[in-house]
C-alpha positions as CSV (number, residue, x, y, z in Angstrom):
1,M,-11.1,-32.1,9.5
2,T,-14.6,-31.9,8.0
3,K,-15.4,-35.5,9.1
4,I,-14.6,-34.6,12.8
5,I,-17.1,-31.7,12.8
6,T,-19.7,-33.6,10.8
7,T,-19.5,-36.6,13.2
8,I,-20.0,-34.3,16.3
9,Y,-22.9,-32.5,14.6
10,L,-24.7,-35.7,13.5
11,I,-24.4,-37.4,16.9
12,T,-25.7,-34.2,18.6
13,A,-28.5,-34.0,16.1
14,V,-29.7,-37.5,16.8
15,L,-29.5,-37.0,20.5
16,W,-31.4,-33.7,20.3
17,V,-34.2,-35.2,18.2
18,F,-34.5,-38.1,20.7
19,L,-34.6,-35.7,23.6
20,T,-37.2,-33.5,21.9
21,I,-39.5,-36.5,21.1
22,K,-39.1,-37.8,24.7
23,T,-39.8,-34.4,26.4
24,G,-42.3,-33.0,23.8
25,H,-39.8,-30.1,23.3
26,S,-39.8,-28.8,26.8
27,T,-37.1,-28.0,29.4
28,H,-35.0,-30.9,30.5
29,P,-31.6,-31.0,32.4
30,A,-30.1,-32.9,29.4
31,G,-30.7,-29.8,27.2
32,L,-28.0,-28.0,29.1
33,Y,-25.3,-30.2,27.5
34,L,-26.2,-28.9,24.0
35,Q,-24.5,-25.7,25.2
36,I,-21.2,-27.5,25.5
37,V,-21.4,-28.7,21.9
38,L,-22.3,-25.1,20.9
39,F,-18.8,-24.2,22.2
40,V,-16.9,-27.1,20.8
41,V,-18.1,-26.9,17.2
42,P,-17.2,-23.3,16.5
43,F,-14.0,-23.6,18.5
44,L,-12.8,-26.5,16.4
45,G,-13.9,-24.6,13.2
46,A,-11.9,-21.6,14.3
47,L,-8.8,-23.8,14.9
48,F,-9.1,-25.4,11.5
49,G,-9.6,-21.9,10.0
50,F,-6.4,-20.6,11.7
51,K,-4.5,-23.5,10.2
52,N,-5.8,-22.8,6.7
53,T,-5.0,-19.1,7.2
54,K,-1.3,-20.0,7.7
55,E,-1.4,-22.3,4.6
56,W,-2.7,-19.3,2.5
57,G,0.2,-17.1,3.7
58,G,-1.6,-15.4,6.5
59,L,-2.0,-11.6,6.0
60,K,0.0,-11.7,2.8
61,S,-3.1,-12.7,0.7
62,A,-6.7,-11.6,0.5
63,V,-7.9,-15.2,1.0
64,G,-5.6,-15.5,4.1
65,K,-7.0,-12.3,5.6
66,S,-10.6,-13.4,4.9
67,I,-10.1,-16.8,6.5
68,L,-8.3,-15.2,9.5
69,F,-11.2,-12.8,10.3
70,L,-13.9,-15.3,9.6
71,S,-12.0,-17.7,12.0
72,L,-11.6,-14.9,14.6
73,G,-15.3,-14.2,14.5
74,T,-16.1,-17.8,14.9
75,F,-13.6,-18.1,17.8
76,T,-15.1,-15.1,19.6
77,W,-18.6,-16.7,19.2
78,S,-17.3,-19.9,20.8
79,I,-15.9,-17.8,23.7
80,G,-19.3,-16.4,24.1
81,M,-20.6,-19.9,24.5
82,L,-17.8,-20.6,27.0
83,A,-19.1,-17.7,29.1
84,W,-22.6,-19.0,28.7
85,N,-21.5,-22.5,29.9
86,Y,-19.8,-20.8,32.9
87,Y,-23.1,-19.3,34.0
88,V,-25.0,-22.5,33.4
89,F,-22.6,-25.1,34.9
90,I,-20.2,-23.3,37.3
91,A,-22.0,-20.2,38.6
92,N,-25.3,-22.1,38.3
93,V,-27.3,-18.9,37.7
94,E,-29.6,-17.7,35.0
95,V,-27.5,-16.1,32.3
96,P,-27.6,-12.3,32.9
97,Y,-28.2,-9.7,30.2
98,P,-26.0,-8.2,29.2
99,S,-23.2,-10.6,30.0
100,L,-19.7,-11.6,29.0
101,A,-21.4,-13.9,26.5
102,D,-23.1,-11.0,24.8
103,A,-19.9,-9.1,24.5
104,A,-18.2,-12.0,22.7
105,F,-21.2,-12.7,20.4
106,I,-21.3,-9.0,19.3
107,L,-17.6,-8.9,18.7
108,S,-17.9,-11.8,16.3
109,W,-20.0,-9.7,13.9
110,P,-17.5,-7.0,12.8
111,L,-14.9,-9.8,12.5
112,W,-17.1,-11.8,10.2
113,A,-17.9,-8.6,8.3
114,L,-14.2,-8.0,7.7
115,G,-13.9,-11.6,6.6
116,V,-16.6,-11.2,4.0
117,V,-15.0,-7.9,2.7
118,Y,-11.7,-9.6,2.1
119,L,-13.4,-12.6,0.6
120,S,-15.2,-10.3,-1.9
121,K,-11.8,-8.9,-2.9
122,A,-10.6,-12.4,-3.6
123,T,-13.6,-13.6,-5.6
124,G,-14.0,-10.9,-8.3
125,V,-16.7,-8.7,-6.8
126,K,-14.8,-5.6,-8.1
127,F,-15.4,-6.8,-11.6
128,A,-19.2,-7.2,-10.9
129,L,-19.3,-3.6,-9.7
130,R,-18.2,-2.4,-13.2
131,S,-21.6,-3.4,-14.6
132,I,-24.9,-1.6,-14.2
133,R,-26.4,-4.7,-12.8
134,G,-23.7,-5.0,-10.2
135,K,-24.1,-1.4,-9.1
136,I,-27.9,-1.9,-8.8
137,S,-27.4,-5.0,-6.8
138,L,-25.0,-3.2,-4.4
139,F,-27.9,-0.8,-3.6
140,I,-31.0,-3.0,-3.9
141,V,-29.8,-6.2,-2.1
142,P,-28.7,-4.5,1.2
143,L,-31.9,-2.4,1.2
144,I,-34.1,-5.4,0.9
145,A,-32.1,-7.3,3.6
146,I,-32.3,-4.4,6.0
147,L,-36.0,-3.9,5.5
148,A,-36.6,-7.6,5.9
149,S,-34.5,-7.6,9.0
150,Y,-36.5,-4.7,10.5
151,Y,-39.7,-6.5,9.9
152,M,-38.5,-9.9,11.2
153,L,-36.4,-8.7,14.2
154,I,-38.5,-5.7,15.3
155,E,-42.1,-6.1,14.1
156,V,-42.4,-9.9,14.4
157,A,-39.8,-10.9,17.1
158,R,-40.3,-7.8,19.4
159,G,-43.9,-6.9,18.6
160,G,-42.8,-3.6,16.9
161,V,-41.1,-2.3,20.0
162,I,-37.5,-2.2,21.2
163,E,-37.5,-1.7,24.9
164,L,-34.5,0.6,25.5
165,D,-33.2,0.8,29.0
166,T,-31.7,4.3,29.1
167,S,-30.7,3.9,32.8
168,S,-28.0,1.4,31.6
169,T,-25.7,2.6,28.9
170,L,-24.3,-0.9,28.4
171,K,-27.7,-2.5,28.1
172,L,-28.8,0.2,25.7
173,F,-25.8,-0.5,23.5
174,F,-26.7,-4.2,23.3
175,D,-30.4,-3.6,22.8
176,L,-29.5,-1.5,19.7
177,F,-26.5,-3.4,18.4
178,Y,-28.1,-6.9,18.4
179,P,-30.8,-6.1,15.7
180,I,-28.5,-3.8,13.8
181,G,-25.5,-6.2,13.8
182,T,-27.7,-9.1,12.6
183,A,-29.2,-7.0,9.8
184,V,-25.7,-5.8,8.6
185,I,-24.3,-9.3,8.5
186,L,-27.3,-10.6,6.5
187,A,-27.1,-7.6,4.1
188,M,-23.4,-8.2,3.5
189,A,-23.7,-11.9,3.0
190,L,-26.6,-11.5,0.5
191,T,-24.8,-8.7,-1.3
192,F,-21.6,-10.7,-1.6
193,F,-23.4,-13.7,-3.0
194,A,-25.4,-11.6,-5.5
195,L,-22.3,-9.9,-6.8
196,S,-20.0,-12.9,-6.8
197,M,-22.2,-15.7,-8.0
198,N,-21.0,-15.3,-11.6
199,F,-17.4,-15.5,-10.5
200,L,-17.7,-18.5,-8.1
201,G,-16.4,-21.6,-9.6
202,G,-14.0,-24.5,-9.2
203,I,-13.3,-26.4,-6.0
204,Y,-13.8,-23.3,-3.8
205,K,-17.4,-22.7,-4.8
206,T,-18.7,-25.2,-2.3
207,P,-17.1,-23.7,0.9
208,I,-18.1,-20.2,-0.1
209,V,-21.8,-21.2,-0.7
210,I,-21.8,-23.1,2.6
211,L,-20.5,-19.9,4.3
212,I,-23.3,-17.8,2.9
213,I,-25.9,-20.4,4.0
214,A,-24.3,-20.4,7.4
215,F,-24.9,-16.7,7.8
216,L,-28.5,-17.1,6.6
217,V,-29.1,-19.8,9.2
218,N,-27.4,-17.7,11.9
219,Y,-29.7,-14.8,11.0
220,L,-32.7,-17.1,11.3
221,S,-31.3,-18.3,14.7
222,D,-31.0,-14.7,15.9
223,F,-34.5,-14.0,14.9
224,T,-35.9,-17.1,16.6
225,F,-33.9,-16.4,19.7
226,S,-35.2,-12.9,19.9
227,L,-38.8,-14.2,19.4
228,T,-38.5,-16.9,22.1
229,T,-36.8,-14.6,24.6
230,T,-39.4,-11.9,24.0
231,N,-42.2,-14.5,24.5
232,E,-40.3,-16.0,27.4
233,T,-40.5,-19.5,25.8
234,Y,-36.7,-20.1,25.5
235,F,-35.0,-22.8,27.4
236,N,-31.6,-24.5,27.1
237,G,-32.0,-27.2,24.5
238,H,-34.7,-25.3,22.6
239,F,-35.0,-25.7,18.8
240,V,-33.2,-22.3,18.4
241,D,-30.1,-23.9,20.1
242,F,-30.1,-26.6,17.4
243,L,-30.4,-23.8,14.8
244,F,-27.4,-22.0,16.2
245,L,-25.5,-25.4,16.2
246,T,-26.4,-25.8,12.6
247,A,-25.1,-22.3,11.7
248,M,-21.9,-22.9,13.6
249,Y,-21.5,-26.4,12.0
250,L,-21.8,-24.8,8.5
251,L,-19.4,-22.1,9.4
252,A,-16.9,-24.6,10.8
253,T,-17.3,-26.8,7.8
254,S,-16.7,-23.9,5.4
255,L,-13.6,-22.8,7.3
256,S,-12.2,-26.4,7.4
257,M,-12.6,-26.6,3.6
258,M,-10.9,-23.3,2.8
259,S,-7.5,-24.9,2.3
260,P,-5.1,-24.8,-0.6
261,N,-5.3,-28.6,-0.3
262,I,-9.0,-28.8,-0.3
263,K,-9.3,-32.3,-1.8
264,K,-7.3,-33.7,1.2
265,V,-9.5,-31.8,3.6
266,I,-12.7,-33.2,2.2
267,Q,-11.3,-36.7,2.4
């Protein structure tokens, strides 16, 4: 399973680099097709995750619940890209904001958050919280992550201003939820890693570390996307799309490796 996702990612990476060199990183019709891969990779990752959920006993175990919600989050993100592709290839219009794609993207965050919560229960975080160091980390790490997110997503990406459209309740919701949701996911991922790193071991350490890196790359992708859309420099096939692809590839890889039979999966 991992080989399938990796092959798709590497082929796309080579083609994207070739296109970027050829166009000087500017808009090109071929860049539209990267959006298709941005649907395929997380969709496959979610399917592999659902399969592994079943192997772990589904909702009967903390690991099964974790993989299920992580997979559901990844699946809804892929549905967001499916909607994006509809606007690009079928409706042939500029992707509106907010759109069905935004609804799916935002739904993925609480699902991922639930996945991280259940994963923390399965990796010994409760033992870390018994120590003073663990309690301090539980307070300090999220605080640093949220402050860093405010600076990166508001001060840098949006010039210190969030333009809130009070005439549209739906748009107002998305304007607020995007930076808040991204900050929460980053805070949870870093807190989980800080509290569980002493308990991570064995063959499942690799997929969990990959998962944390995936959320960090996704955070960087959200920041870059906010920056480019604010500066009106985004186009289909932009570097930020490759960043999102990398984040989804890492997520898909992590989900495909979270199997009781992990050695066979890697092979």
